[in-house]
N, C-alpha and C positions, 0 to 999 in steps of 0.2 A: 306718192302712194305705191305700195307694192300690191300686185295681183297674182294670186296663185290659182290656176285652173288645172284640174286633174280628175282622175278616176281611181277609185279604190275598191277592189273586191275584198272578200274576207281577208283581213290583215291589218298592217300598220305602215304608216308613212310619217316622215318627219319633214316639216317645212322650216327652213332656217330663216330667221328674221333678224336682220342687222339693224339694231336700234342706234340712231345717231346720238352723238354727244349733245347734251342740252335738251333732250326730249322731256317734256312735262306730262304728256298724255299719249297713251297708245290706245288706238281704237281698232278692233278687229270685227269685221262684218262677214258672216258666212251664210251660205245656203247650199243645200244638196241638190238643187235643180228639180229633182223629183222626190216624192215622199220616201223617206227611209231614215235609218239611224246612222249618224256619223258623229262620233265622240271627238271632242277637241280638248286637249289638256295643254295649257300654256306654261312654259317654264322659262325663267329669266336666265341671265348670263351666269348666275351662280347655281343653276339647276334647282331653284326654288319654285314651287308651284305658285302661279300668279292668276290662274283662271281655269275654269272647267265649264264646258257647255255641251249640250246635245243639240246638233242641228238636225231638223226633221223636214226640211224644205223651206219653211218661212225664214226670211232673213232675220238673224239674231246678231246683236251687237254687244261685244265686250268692250267696256271702257275702263281704263286703269290709270289712276293718278297716284300721287304720293299719299293723298289723304282720303280719297274716295274711290269707289269702284261700283260698276253696274252689277246686275244680277249675274252671279257666277264668278265675278272678279275679286281679287285680293289686292287691296291698296298697299302701297309701300314704295320704296325707292325705285324710280324708273331709271335704272342704270343703263349706261351705254354698253354695247357689246352684242354678242350673238344670242338671241333668244330662240327657243324652239317651240313650235306648235306640233304636238304629237296627235295624229289622227288615227282613229281605229274604226274599222267596219267589222262588227262582231257577228254579223249574220251570214250564214252559209257554211258553217263548219261541217255540218253533217247533212247538208242538203244543197241544192243548187245555189251557188254564190249569187248574191245580188250586188252587182257593181254599182257603186254610188259615185255619180259625177258631183263635183263640188266646185265652188268658187269662193275664194277667201280674199278679202281686201284688207290691207293693213295701212293705217295712216298714223302719222306722228305730228304732234303739235309741240312747238317750243315755247309757246306763250301759255301761262297758267290761266285757266278760266274757272276760278274757284266758285264763283256764284253759279255758273252753269252746271257744275258737277257736284254741287253741295248736297243734292237730294236725289241721287240716281235711283234709289230703291222705292221712294215714295212712302216709306214707313220707317219708324224708329226701329233700330236693330241692335243686336249685341253680337260681338265676334264669335265665330264658331270654328271654322276651318281656317288655319293660318298657313303661311308660306312653307313651313317645314312639314306640312301635310298632317299635323296633329290637330285633334279636336280639343278646344279649350273651354267648351261649355261647362258651366258649373252644375253638375248633376246633384250636388248636395244642397243647393239653395231650396228652401221650403217656401212655397207660394201660399199654402194653406196648411195649418197644423193639425187639422182634424183627421182622425183615423176613420175612414169610411170608404164607400165605393165611389170611384171617380170615373167619369164617362169620357171616352176619347175615340180617336181614330188612329189606327196603326199603319195605314197605307194610303198615301196621297201624293199627287204630282202638281207641279206648277209649270210656268213657262221655262224654267231652267232646263227641264227635260222635254217631255212631250205633252205637258198639260197646257191648259188655256188661260189659267188665272195668273195674274201678277202676284207678287208677294203681298202687296197691299190688299188686293182683292181676296186672296186666300185668308188673310188675317180677319178681314171683315166677315167673311162667311162663317168661319169657325166660331167667332164671337156670337153671331146671330144664332147659330145652331146650339149654342149653350154648351160647347165642349169644354171639359176641364183640361184636357191635354190633347196634343196633336203632334204626330210624327211626320216630318217631311221626308219622303223616301223616293228620291229621284233615281233614275236608272244610272247606276255606276258613277254617280257624282254626288258630292255633298255641298250643301249651302255654306259658303264662307261667312254669311251673316244670317242670323235668325231674327224674325220679328219679335218685338216686345209687345206683349198684350197685357192689359189690366186684368183680364179674366181667364185667359187660356195659357197654359204652359206649353210653349212650342218647343219641341224636342228634336235633336239631331237623329237622322236615320239615313239609310242608303238601301236601294234595291239593287242587289247584285244580279245582273241580267246576262244570261248566257243562252246558248242554243239548247242546253240541257235542262233549263228551268231557271226560275227566279227565286230569290229569297231576300227577306229584309234583315238587315242588322239594325236593331233598335239600340240606341246608345253606343254607337261606335266610338272607339278611342282615336281613330285616325281615318283618313280617306284611303281609297285604293291608290297605290303607288303605280302610276301609269307611265313613268319615264322609262322608255324602252322595255315595257312590261311583257312578260309571257301572257298571251291573250287567248289560249285555248280555254274551253269551258272548264276543264280540270284545273288549270292554273288559276283562273279567276275565282272559282269556287273555293279553292284552298286559301287563296289570299283573303277572300271575303270572310271566311270563317274565322280568320285570325283577327279581324277588326274589333272583336269583343274585348281584346286585351288579354294579357297573360293571366290575370286573375278572373277572367270570364265575367267581367262586370256587365257586359252587354247581353243582349238576348237575340237568338237566331230564330227566324220564323219562315217556314216554307210558304211561298205565295201560290194562290190558286193552283193547288197540286193536281187537280183533275180537269182543268179547263184547257182543252186543246185549242190552239197549238202551243199554248204557253205552259203546259203541264210540266210537272217535275218528272224527269226520267234519267237523272244522274244516279245510276244504280249503286255506285260504291259509297254514297253518302252514309256516314255512320250516324245512326239514329240517336246515339248518345250525345251528339253535338247539337241536337235540335231542342229548343225550348217550347216553341209553339208552332201550330200549323193553321193556316188560313182556311176556315171552313166555308164561310160565306164571303164572296168577293163581288162587289158591285152587283147587287141583286137586280139591277135594271138591265144588265147585259143578257142577251137572249139565251145563252148557254149556261148562265149561272145557276138556275134551279137544278138542272141535272148534275152539274159539277158539284154543287153543294151536297146532294144526296150521296154521291160517290165519295166525297171527302169525309162525310160522317161515317160511312162504312170503313174507310181507311183508318180513321181515328179509333174506331172500335178495335180494329185489328192491332193497332199500335198498343193499346192498353192491354189487350189479351196477351200480347207478347211480353208485357212487363215494362213498357216504356211510358212514363208519365209525362206525356206531351199534351199541353193544353190546346184546346181549340179556340181560335180568335176570329174576329171579323175584320174586314178592311174595305173601305169604300172604293179604293183604287180609283178615286175620282180624278178625271182629267178635264172635266167640262165646267163651263160657267153655269150658274144656276138656271138660266133660261134655255140652255141647250139640252138635247136629248140624245141618247144612244139610238141606233137604228131600231125601229119597231117599238121603242119604249114610250110609255105614256106618262112617266114620272121622272123627275130629274135624278141624274147620278150626282150625288152631292156629298161633301165631306160629312162624316158622321152617320151615314147609312150604309151598312149597319154600324152600330156603336159597340165598342168593346169596353166593358166595365172592369176595372181593376181595383181590388181592395188594397189600400196603401195607408201606412201610418204617416200621413202627411202627404201633400201634393208636391212631390219633388221628382227629379229624374231618377234618383236612387230608389225612391219608394215605388214608382211605377215599374221600373225594371225588376225589382225584387218580387213584386206581385206577379209579373209575367213569368219569371223563373219558377215561382212556387205554384203556378197554376191557379192562383186566386182570382179567377176570371170568369165572366159570363158575357154572352152576346145577346143583343136584341135589336130589333128594327124600330118598332113604334108602339108596341103593346103596353109599355109602362110596367114591365115585369118587376115584381117585388117578391122576395123570398127570404126565408130564414131556415137554417139547419140547426136543430137542437137549440131553439130560441136564440140563435145568433152566436152560440158558443163554438160552432164549427164553420169552416169556410170550404168552398171547393178547393180541390188540390191537397187536402189534408188526409192524413192516415187516421182512420177511425178504428182500425183493428176489427174485432168481431162484434163490437157493440152495436146496438140498434140505433138508428138515426130517424129523426122526425123532421119532415119537411113541411113547411107552410108556403104555398104558392098562391099568388094573386096577380091580376093584371089591372091596370088603371083604365084602359080603353074599354068603353062601353058600347062603341059603335060596331065592333066586329066580334066574331066568335073565335075562341081559341080553345085549344086543348093541349094537355101535357102528356108526353110519352115518357115513361120511366124505362130507361135502357140499363140492363144489368148484364155485364159480360157480353155485350153485343146483341142481346135479345130484348125485344120489347116485352116487358113483364106486366105492364099496366098502362092503360090509357084512360084519361079522365078529362071532362070539360073543365075549363078554368075560367073564373070570372073575377070581378073586383071584390067579391065577398071572400074569395080564397078557398083553398082546399087543404086538407091535412093528410099526409101520407106517412106511414110507419114502415120502416124496412129493417129487417134483421140482416146485418152485414156478415154474419157468420156463414151465410149461404153463397156469398158473392165475392169476386175479386174487386169489382168496382161498380159504381152506379152513377149515372148522369141523367139529366132531364133535357129532352128536346121540346121546344114550344112551337106549335104549329097554328096557323091561321086557317079557320074553316069550321064547319059544323060537325061535331061528333055527338050524335044523339044518345049514345049509350056508352057504358064503360065495359072494358073487357079485362079478364085476368087470365094469364097463362104462365106456366112454369114457376108458380109460386103459390104458397098457401094464402088464402084470402085474409086470414086473420093477421098475417104478417104485415099487410099494407093497410090495416085498419078498416076493412070493409066487411060487410056481412057476406057469408058464403052462399049467396042466393042466385048467383048468375054464373053461367058458363061463359067461356071466351066467345066474344062476338067480333067477327072480322069487320073492320071498317072498309067501305067500298073504295075509297081513294084517299091517299095521304094529303093532308093540307099543306099549304105553302110554308116553308121554313120561316119561322119568326125569331127564334132565339134558342140558346142552349146554355145550360148551367153545367160547367165542367165537373168531372167526377170527384167524388170522395172515394177512397180506396181502402181495402183491407191489406195492410202492409205485411200481414203474416203469410200471405201467399208467396211461395218461393220465386215466382217469375219476377217480382219486383226487386229482388236482390240479385237475381241472375236471369236477365231477359233471354228469351229463347230465340230471338232474331236480332241480328246486328246491323244489317244494312237495309237501305230502301229497296234494293233489288230483291232481297229475301222477303221483305214485307209484301211486295207486289206479287211474288209467287204464291205466298200464303193467301192473299186476297183472291187471286185467280183460282187457286185450288178449292176454295170454299164457294166458288161459283158467284162471286160478287163482281 
């Protein structure tokens, strides 16, 4: 057995592992001694990736054989020679470094134990990330041919990074939750194998995690190349943005942009590189409600500047169903909130196209149903200056809900919404864009401001009445927009830093 003991502050170390001739199995067990993030990337004697893992204190074990591998491992020839374990501590670039003590044990077995290693993951899987660091997932495979709204989760973790669920447990949970699709988005690492589910399309993802913020790559074409990698936030963000491929097949999503200390503050990010932004992230986390409101304000500023970036949700769940976040009374669970994507068939390509086109809405539990122009229009589409007719309803009869119509960042209409539904008529000649926010709570009256009552199909018998307190965020229907507005062809802001200055200037 080889044992490596050491300490790593912000930075990179390489542990050289000499693999003896005749080795059939390599096992690597690691711990960070105390809680923290220490990334490990294992490369063989030909500099091929053979495993990736995030150690966060608990002992985790990588097992690699010719035919099988444990969570995070890539099976294949266990060749003799010098392998390398590249360790990275990415915390402390712009704040006090957090030194991570670690202990890594490496063992070699020269006798094959095929029966013992035949089911290391506990669930049937398909290959995803292979040794040359490419993703071979079949994004074109169609699981369901129907053109409709599909329900999923865009942000989730397992034991491979800092989550608590095994791959088998995660699969069982998403199936019970009734999710149509599910992205696994571990911190800076990809799953070499993805579970096969009869009901849920489980898709590749990665959460690029830096001191300047986090973002998801949905549908990456490869993993991060961490062999002697540049590891500054700037370098990791640039490499992460490239994972969508040369044809931009994947989708980039900023995660929890206003949730400190994990908020986005990489000012030089080009907004044109972003497809979606996480509005509601793990609603059971104590700071999530305030972060959600700030994210909604930021989303409005993006659209006012001419950037058609869709709002999405993400459970960001790390916990088993019986566990709770501090002070939470309900579980943080995959699928809460859910992101619905309109797709012509349930496939990776279809879901990614829907995300890129903004054909998306978010909800938690209300059972939101809506149509725009009797189903002939979808969120994210250019409606020009024509009028649009919305029908909104909720299935939940146990709670009160209301809808806010947001036009160009201003609430122009608020109405209670029930299972019987409401109809709203909007003349888009007056606006750049219009979206709907759904909130949980009692709203006893409706109000009209900044628009003519006849435009929204209501009698002009009421003046605007202010609600006392906003209800809890429940969901959002992404905007339709008036593409005749010049900002959409020539956005007036280019970077995240410029956007933040605009938000601050407007007092938000």
